[in-house]
N, C-alpha and C positions, 0 to 999 in steps of 0.2 A: 504494500500500500504506500509506504514511504517512497519507494522507488518510482512509482507512477506519478506521485505528486511532484517529485524532484524533476522527472523527465518532462512533465507538462510545463513546469515553471521555466526550465531551460529552453523549451521549444518556443514559449511566448517571448522570452528575452531575445532569442535569435531572430524571431520574426519582426520584432520592434527595432532592432539595431540596423540602421541603414548601411553602415560600413560593412557589415557581414553580407548583406545583399549585393552590394557593389563588388566586393572582392570575390564572392562565391559564385555569382551569376553573370553580372555585367562585364567584369574584367576578363574572364576567359573568352567571352564572346567577342569583345573588342580585340583581344589578342589573336583570336582565330581569324578575324577579318583582316587585321593588319598583316599577318603572315601570309594570307592569301593574296593580298595586294602585292606584297614583295615577290611572291611566286609568279604572279602574272607579269611582272616587269623583268624577269630573268629570261633571256633568249632561249628558245627551244634547242638551239644547236649545242648548248652547254651540257644538256642532259642532267641537270641538277634536279634531284628528286627529294631533297631535304625538306622543302617547304610545301610539299603536296598535302592536300587535306587528309588523305588516308594515313599519312605519317604523323600528323599533328593531333588528331582528335583524341587519341588515347592519353597522351601526355597532358593535354590541356584539360581534359575532363578530370584527370587525377589531380591536377593543379587546383582546380576549383574545389574538389572534395577536401584537399589538404587544408585550404584556407577555412572552409567551414568547420573542419575538425579543430583547427587552431583556435578559432574564435569560441567554439563551444567549450574547449578545454580552459580557456581563459575565464569563462563564466564560473566554472567549478572552483 
């Protein structure tokens, strides 16, 4: 019972914190768009596959989850 109350309190605090939303949701999206723009400016003759979407999504999604975990750990 205490665990459920503690978890609901932390969930409410995370929802109310704007900084958590920015770093957890908006910043990874902005980062993905920025790296996609960089990829589109690289000439095709170079055969650079570092900034392709399929190579970026896993790392950027983990990046967002790490920030959410960091901010929730700071609440505890």
